[in-house]
C-alpha atoms as one frame of an Amber mdcrd trajectory, in Angstrom:
protein
-198.886 -71.523 161.853-198.626 -70.465 165.518-200.167 -67.075 164.798-203.078
 -68.745 163.027-203.709 -71.061 165.974-203.568 -68.161 168.436-205.970 -66.008
 166.436-208.443 -68.731 165.497-209.082 -69.847 169.092-208.607 -66.393 170.658
-206.057 -67.695 173.154-203.916 -65.351 175.230-200.488 -64.556 173.757-198.969
 -65.933 176.978-199.408 -69.493 175.615-197.361 -69.027 172.429-194.664 -71.404
 173.725-197.187 -74.214 174.189-198.472 -73.645 170.665-194.982 -73.890 169.187
-194.454 -77.158 171.107-197.721 -78.527 169.666-196.648 -77.609 166.132-193.277
 -79.334 166.565-194.984 -82.409 168.054-197.419 -82.627 165.136-194.737 -82.081
 162.494-192.563 -84.826 164.007-195.477 -87.289 163.988-197.131 -86.466 160.661
-194.907 -84.772 158.052-192.863 -86.919 155.675-189.255 -86.042 154.943-188.580
 -85.515 151.217-186.764 -88.358 149.494-186.874 -90.671 152.506-190.648 -91.347
 152.654-190.495 -91.799 156.407-191.651 -89.624 159.267-188.915 -88.328 161.577
-190.495 -90.301 164.441-190.072 -93.495 162.393-186.435 -92.659 161.717-185.697
 -92.283 165.427-187.811 -95.105 166.902-188.152 -97.627 164.044-191.941 -97.817
 164.520-195.007 -95.992 163.294-196.288 -93.264 165.625-199.645 -93.592 167.357
-201.619 -90.443 166.581-205.110 -91.319 167.778-204.564 -89.287 170.958-204.249
 -86.030 168.966-206.760 -83.344 169.959-207.842 -80.030 168.467-206.033 -77.041
 169.991-208.328 -74.829 172.064-211.131 -77.369 172.392-213.057 -77.300 175.653
-213.051 -80.073 178.250-214.885 -80.777 181.464-212.834 -82.359 184.237-214.530
 -84.120 187.149-213.903 -82.673 190.618-214.421 -85.636 192.936-211.684 -85.249
 195.561-212.667 -81.757 196.689-215.022 -80.679 199.445-218.067 -79.824 197.384
-221.323 -78.525 198.738-224.608 -80.094 197.768-225.359 -77.826 194.803-221.807
 -77.134 193.609-220.853 -78.151 190.115-218.831 -81.366 189.877-216.891 -80.332
 186.779-214.451 -77.624 185.765-214.396 -76.105 182.295-210.931 -76.224 180.806
-209.256 -75.594 177.456-206.769 -77.955 175.763-203.320 -76.368 175.461-200.645
 -78.960 174.760-199.453 -82.527 174.943-197.374 -83.681 177.875-193.713 -84.232
 177.073-193.433 -87.263 179.377-196.589 -89.251 178.640-199.722 -89.304 176.489
-201.473 -86.871 178.804-202.716 -83.371 178.012-202.026 -79.949 179.446-205.208
 -77.984 180.001-205.914 -74.448 181.163-208.473 -73.887 183.912-210.832 -71.076
 182.981
């Protein structure tokens, strides 16, 4: 699964660890355990997981640069690529191109 994600989005091999973390995160929030009919997240937290914050790996984002000293004709956004979910909150880790 990790190899497929790396090859499909043409991401540098350096980010393999982030991809493995994404796969584990997704499997814990989506895959049912056989015989139990519950997700592992439900077993640990006794509630259904919220998955509407999931994003496609390698998708591009534009982040607003408003606190920097920009000149008149400088671009106000940075192009970035989604890499992973934050382990502490529902934020994302992105890579600045």
